[in-house]
C-alpha positions in Angstrom: 10.6 -87.8 -93.0 7.8 -85.5 -93.8 6.5 -85.5 -90.2 10.0 -84.8 -88.9 10.4 -81.8 -91.1 7.0 -80.4 -89.7 8.2 -80.9 -86.1 11.6 -79.2 -86.7 9.8 -76.2 -88.2 7.5 -75.8 -85.2 10.5 -76.2 -82.8 12.5 -73.6 -84.8 9.5 -71.3 -84.6 9.1 -71.7 -80.7 12.8 -71.2 -80.2 12.7 -67.9 -82.0 9.7 -66.8 -80.0 11.5 -67.7 -76.8 14.5 -65.8 -77.7 12.4 -62.7 -78.6 10.4 -62.8 -75.4 13.5 -63.3 -73.2 15.0 -60.2 -74.8 12.0 -58.1 -74.2 11.7 -59.2 -70.6 15.3 -58.4 -69.9 14.9 -55.0 -71.4 12.0 -54.2 -69.4 13.7 -55.3 -66.1 16.7 -53.0 -66.8 14.4 -50.1 -67.5 12.5 -50.6 -64.2 15.8 -50.7 -62.3 17.0 -47.4 -63.9 13.8 -45.7 -63.0 13.9 -47.0 -59.5 17.4 -45.5 -59.2 16.2 -42.3 -60.6 13.3 -42.2 -58.1 15.5 -42.8 -55.2 17.8 -40.1 -56.2 14.9 -37.7 -56.6 13.5 -38.8 -53.2 16.8 -37.9 -51.5 16.6 -34.5 -53.2 12.9 -34.0 -52.1 13.8 -34.9 -48.6 16.0 -31.8 -48.0 14.7 -29.0 -45.9 14.2 -25.6 -47.7 15.7 -23.0 -45.4 14.0 -20.2 -47.0 10.4 -21.4 -46.4 11.3 -23.5 -43.3 9.5 -26.5 -45.1 10.2 -30.1 -45.3 9.3 -32.5 -48.2 8.4 -36.1 -47.5 8.8 -38.3 -50.7 6.8 -41.5 -51.4 7.6 -44.2 -53.9 4.6 -46.6 -55.0 5.2 -49.5 -57.4 8.6 -48.0 -58.3 7.2 -44.7 -59.3 8.0 -41.4 -57.4 4.7 -39.9 -56.1 4.1 -36.1 -55.9 5.7 -35.0 -52.7 3.6 -34.0 -49.7 4.7 -30.6 -48.2 4.9 -30.8 -44.4 5.6 -27.5 -42.4 8.3 -27.4 -39.8 5.8 -27.1 -37.1 4.0 -30.2 -38.0 7.4 -31.8 -38.2 8.3 -30.5 -34.7 4.9 -31.8 -33.4 5.7 -35.1 -34.9 9.1 -35.3 -33.2 7.5 -34.1 -29.9 5.1 -36.9 -29.9 8.0 -39.2 -30.2 9.5 -37.7 -27.1 7.9 -38.4 -23.6 5.9 -35.2 -22.7 6.7 -33.3 -19.4 4.9 -30.5 -17.5 7.9 -28.2 -17.9 9.1 -28.8 -21.6 7.4 -25.4 -22.7 5.4 -27.5 -25.3 1.8 -28.2 -25.4 1.8 -32.0 -25.6 0.5 -35.2 -24.0 -2.9 -34.5 -22.3 -2.2 -30.8 -21.9 -4.9 -28.1 -22.8 -2.2 -25.4 -23.0 1.5 -25.2 -22.7 2.5 -27.2 -19.6 -0.9 -27.1 -18.0 -4.1 -29.0 -18.1 -4.5 -32.7 -17.8 -2.1 -34.1 -15.3 -0.1 -30.8 -15.3 -2.5 -28.8 -13.1 -5.3 -26.5 -14.1 -4.4 -23.6 -16.4 -4.6 -19.9 -15.4 -8.0 -18.5 -15.9 -9.8 -22.0 -15.6 -12.1 -22.9 -12.7 -10.6 -24.3 -9.6 -11.7 -25.4 -6.0 -8.3 -25.3 -4.2 -4.9 -23.9 -5.0 -3.4 -27.3 -5.2 -5.5 -28.0 -8.3 -3.6 -25.1 -10.2 -0.4 -25.3 -12.2 0.3 -21.9 -10.6 -0.5 -23.1 -7.0 -2.9 -20.2 -6.7 -6.7 -20.4 -6.8 -8.5 -17.0 -6.4 -12.2 -16.4 -6.7 -12.4 -19.9 -8.1 -10.1 -19.3 -10.8 -6.5 -20.3 -11.2 -4.3 -17.3 -11.4 -0.8 -16.1 -11.6 -0.4 -13.9 -8.6 2.5 -11.8 -9.8 0.3 -10.7 -12.9 -2.5 -9.6 -10.5 0.0 -7.5 -8.4 0.3 -5.1 -11.3 -3.3 -5.1 -12.8 -4.3 -1.6 -11.5 -7.0 -3.2 -9.2 -7.3 -3.8 -5.4 -7.3 -7.5 -4.9 -8.3 -9.2 -1.8 -4.7 -10.3 -1.1 -3.4 -6.8 -1.5 -3.7 -4.0 1.1 -3.9 -1.3 -1.5 -3.9 -1.3 -5.3 -1.0 -3.4 -6.5 0.8 -3.2 -3.1 1.0 -4.8 0.3 0.0 -8.3 1.4 1.4 -11.1 -0.8 2.4 -8.5 -3.3 4.9 -7.0 -0.7 6.0 -10.2 0.7 6.8 -12.1 -2.6 7.4 -9.4 -5.0 8.6 -6.3 -2.9 5.7 -4.2 -4.2 5.5 -1.9 -1.1 2.8 0.7 -0.5 3.5 4.4 -0.4 2.4 6.9 2.3 -1.3 7.2 2.9 -2.0 3.8 1.2 -3.8 1.1 3.2 -1.7 -1.4 5.2 -2.0 -4.1 7.7 1.5 -4.2 9.1 4.8 -2.3 8.8 6.1 -4.7 6.1 3.4 -3.5 3.7 4.9 0.0 3.6 8.1 1.4 1.9 8.4 3.6 5.0 8.2 0.4 7.1 5.6 2.1 9.4 1.9 1.4 9.3 -0.3 3.4 11.5 -1.7 1.1 14.1 -5.2 2.7 14.3 -5.8 4.1 10.8 -3.9 1.3 9.1 -2.3 3.5 6.6 1.5 3.9 5.6 3.1 7.0 7.2 6.6 8.5 7.2 8.9 7.0 9.7 9.3 10.3 11.7 5.6 10.3 12.6 6.2 7.1 14.7 7.8 9.0 17.5 4.6 11.0 18.3 3.1 7.5 19.3 5.7 7.5 22.1 4.8 8.8 25.6 6.7 10.4 28.5 6.0 9.9 32.3 3.0 12.3 32.3 1.3 10.4 29.4 2.4 6.8 30.2 -0.6 4.6 30.1 -1.7 2.5 33.1 -4.9 0.5 34.1 -7.2 3.5 33.9 -5.9 4.7 30.4 -6.1 1.2 29.0 -9.6 0.9 30.3 -10.6 4.0 28.7 -9.0 2.9 25.4 -10.9 -0.4 25.5 -14.2 1.3 26.2 -13.8 3.7 23.2 -12.6 0.8 20.9 -15.9 -1.0 21.7 -18.0 2.0 20.7 -16.2 3.4 17.4 -14.4 2.0 14.4 -10.9 3.2 15.2 -10.0 3.3 11.6 -12.3 6.3 11.4 -10.1 9.2 12.8 -12.8 11.9 13.0 -15.2 9.6 14.9 -12.5 8.2 17.1 -11.3 11.6 18.2 -14.7 13.0 18.9 -15.4 9.8 21.0 -12.2 10.5 23.1 -13.4 13.9 23.8 -16.9 12.8 24.8 -15.3 10.0 27.1 -13.4 12.7 29.0 -16.3 15.1 29.1 -18.6 12.5 30.5 -16.3 10.4 32.7 -13.4 12.5 33.8 -13.8 16.3 33.6 -14.5 18.0 36.9 -16.9 20.9 36.1 -16.5 22.7 39.2 -13.0 23.9 38.2 -11.8 24.4 41.8 -8.1 23.7 41.2 -5.4 26.5 41.0 -3.0 27.0 38.2 -0.4 25.3 40.3 -2.4 22.3 40.4 -3.6 22.1 36.8 -1.0 20.1 34.7 0.7 18.8 37.8 -0.6 15.2 37.5 -0.2 12.3 35.1 -2.9 11.3 32.7 -3.2 8.0 34.6 -3.9 9.8 37.8 -6.4 12.2 36.3 -8.4 9.5 34.4 -8.7 7.4 37.6 -9.7 10.3 39.7 -11.8 12.8 37.9 -11.4 15.5 40.7 -8.0 16.0 39.4 -8.8 17.0 35.8 -9.9 20.6 35.3 -9.3 23.0 32.3 -7.8 22.7 28.9 -4.2 21.9 30.2 -5.3 18.7 32.0 -7.8 17.9 29.2 -5.1 18.1 26.7 -2.8 15.7 28.7 -5.5 13.1 29.0 -6.5 13.4 25.5 -3.0 12.9 24.0 -2.5 9.8 26.3 -5.6 8.0 25.1 -5.2 9.0 21.4 -1.6 7.7 21.3 -2.5 4.4 23.1 -5.3 4.0 20.6 -2.9 4.4 17.7 -3.1 8.1 16.6 0.2 10.1 16.6 -0.6 13.1 18.6 1.3 16.5 19.6 0.4 18.5 22.7 0.2 22.2 21.5 0.3 25.3 24.0 -0.9 28.5 22.5 -1.4 32.0 23.7 -3.9 34.6 22.5 -2.8 37.4 20.2 -3.6 40.2 22.6 -1.4 38.5 25.2 1.4 38.1 22.7 1.2 41.9 21.9 1.3 42.7 25.6 4.4 40.4 26.1 6.1 41.9 23.0 5.5 45.4 24.7 7.1 44.4 28.0 3.9 43.9 30.0 2.8 40.9 31.9 -0.5 39.1 32.1 -1.4 37.1 35.2 -2.9 34.7 34.5 -2.1 34.6 30.7 -4.7 33.7 28.2 -4.4 30.9 25.8 -5.6 27.4 25.0 -4.3 23.8 24.6 -4.9 22.1 21.2 -3.5 19.1 19.7 -2.2 18.2 16.3 -3.3 14.6 15.1 -1.9 12.8 12.2 -4.4 11.1 9.9 -5.2 10.9 6.2 -1.6 11.7 5.3 -1.3 15.0 7.2 -1.3 16.7 10.6 -4.7 18.2 11.6 -5.5 20.9 14.3 -8.1 19.5 16.8 -9.6 21.3 19.9 -9.9 18.5 22.3 -12.0 20.1 25.0 -14.8 21.1 22.3 -14.3 18.2 19.9 -13.8 20.6 17.0 -11.4 20.4 14.0 -9.8 23.9 13.0 -8.2 25.0 9.9 -5.1 27.3 10.4 -5.2 30.7 9.0 -2.1 32.1 7.2 -1.0 35.6 6.0 -1.8 39.2 7.3 -4.8 39.4 9.7 -6.2 42.4 11.6 -6.8 41.6 15.2 -9.1 43.7 17.4 -9.9 41.6 20.6 -10.6 43.5 23.7 -12.0 40.7 26.0 -8.9 41.0 28.3 -9.3 44.7 29.0 -6.1 45.6 27.2 -7.8 48.3 25.0 -9.6 48.1 21.7 -6.8 49.2 19.3 -6.7 46.9 16.4 -3.3 45.8 15.0 -1.8 43.9 12.2 -0.4 40.3 12.6 1.2 37.9 10.0 0.2 34.4 10.6 3.1 32.2 9.5 4.1 28.6 9.1 7.4 27.5 10.7 8.9 24.9 8.6 11.2 23.8 11.3 8.4 22.7 13.6 6.3 19.7 13.0 2.6 20.1 12.4 0.6 23.3 11.3 1.3 26.6 13.0 -0.4 29.9 11.6 -3.2 31.4 13.6 -5.9 29.3 15.2 -9.4 30.9 15.4 -11.8 29.5 18.0 -14.4 30.5 20.6 -15.7 29.0 23.7 -19.1 27.6 23.8 -20.2 30.2 26.4 -18.5 33.0 24.6 -19.4 34.1 21.0 -16.2 36.2 20.6 -13.7 34.6 18.3 -10.4 34.3 19.8 -7.1 34.1 17.9 -4.2 32.1 19.4 -0.7 31.5 18.1 2.2 29.4 19.0 4.6 31.6 20.7 6.9 33.4 18.1 10.2 31.7 17.8 9.5 29.3 20.6 8.7 25.7 20.1 5.5 25.0 22.3 4.8 21.7 21.0 5.7 18.4 22.9 4.6 14.9 24.1 3.0 16.8 27.1 3.2 19.9 29.3 6.0 18.3 31.2 8.0 18.0 27.9 8.4 21.8 28.1 10.6 21.3 31.3 7.8 22.4 33.6 5.7 20.4 36.1 2.4 22.5 36.2 0.5 25.3 34.4 1.7 28.0 36.8 5.3 27.1 36.0 4.5 27.0 32.3 3.1 30.6 32.5 6.3 31.9 34.4 8.5 30.2 31.8 6.5 31.9 29.0 7.0 35.3 30.5 10.6 34.7 30.9 11.0 33.8 27.2 9.8 37.4 26.6 12.0 38.9 29.2 9.0 39.8 31.3 8.4 39.0 35.1 5.4 37.0 35.9 3.6 39.5 38.3 0.4 41.4 38.4 0.2 44.8 36.5 3.8 44.8 35.4 4.6 46.9 32.4 8.2 48.1 31.5 7.0 51.2 30.0 
C-alpha cells in the first residue's frame, strides 16, 4: 500500500508537468504563427514601389523573422528584367555581350572602335580603320575623303542631300546645288555659266582641236586655270600661229578653229588667235567668251562721225574660274584687271592728234563678264593702249561669227554702221 501511494504520487507529478509543458508549447506555436502573419503583411508592404524615389524594396524572411529590406534602384530592377529577356541588337539596351548599346560582341563593332572592313561595323562604315557614323562626319566642319568639299558632295550629297555651293570642289554635277560642276576646274558654278562651254560652227572641235587638247592635258594639270590658259597660248604660238602675217582683213576670221589649227598658214592676228583659243579652252572645260574691243581713240573718232580704215582694237577673252570671270589676253598670255571710273586718255599712236579727253569706264550689268576699260600694250610697243567694248553694243560672243559676220573685214564694216559712219578711208562728217 505504501509502494502504491508512492507510485501515484510520481504519476500525478508527471501528469502535471506534461500539462504545463503542453500549454507552453501550444502558446509558443501560436505566437510564431502570429509573427509570421505580421511579417508577411510587412513584406507585402515593403514590396511596393515608391513612386517618389523610383525605388523598389525587396523583403526577405529568415526563420520566420522579417529582415531589414534591401533597397534596389529601378535601374537595377530594369537590368534584372532585361537579363530575363533574350537580348537583341536593336532593343536600345546594353545587354548580352554588347560593349555599348546595341553594338559590340555579336552586334558589330561600335563607332569609334578599330575595324578592318566596313562589314565589321554596326554602322557598316569603316573609315581610317575606325567604325564611324557617316552622317555625323558630314557635319563635323572638316573635309573628309568621301566629301568633295567641307561637309558636302560625295556620299554626303548622295545619301544626305548636303550639296556644295558655288566655287566648292566637286567631282560631278550631283555634288552641286546648282547641278553644274566645271569639267576642268572641278568646282561648282552657276548653271548659266554652262552655256559658255558650248560651241558654234566656227569653234566646233574636230581631230586637230582634240589633238591639241590632249597634248595640253599631258603637259599641265588642268585643274590649275592660270597654268592651263598660259599653256594654250604657248601651244598656239609654237604650233599654229603664222608669224609672217600675210593675210588680209578679209581672210582673217574667215576660217574655223579646226581649219586654222590643222593648217598654221591660216591663223594670223588676234582675231584668228582668239577663235582658236576659245575653241581649245572650251573643249578642255573652261567657259570662255570671245571679246571684241576697240581702242578709245577710235571710239572717239567714230563718236565724232569719222571713219578708221582699218580700225584699231584687240581680241580678248573672258574665262570663268575661281568663282568669277577673268580678263585674259590670249595672244600675250597675260591676265588683265579692268579699270572703272573716270580716266584721262591721251593716246596719239593713230595720228589723230594729241588732245586728251575724259572717258568714264563703266560696267554693264546686262552683259556677262567684266567690261570697263582694258589697259594693255603689245610686246614691241611700250605705249599703253586702252580698249573698250563698244558703247551700247554687245561685242561678246561664242566666236567672231556669233556677231553675224564671217570675217574681220565685215566685222569692221558692221562696227562703223553701228556708229552711223561709212567704212571708207578718210571719211569724216564734219
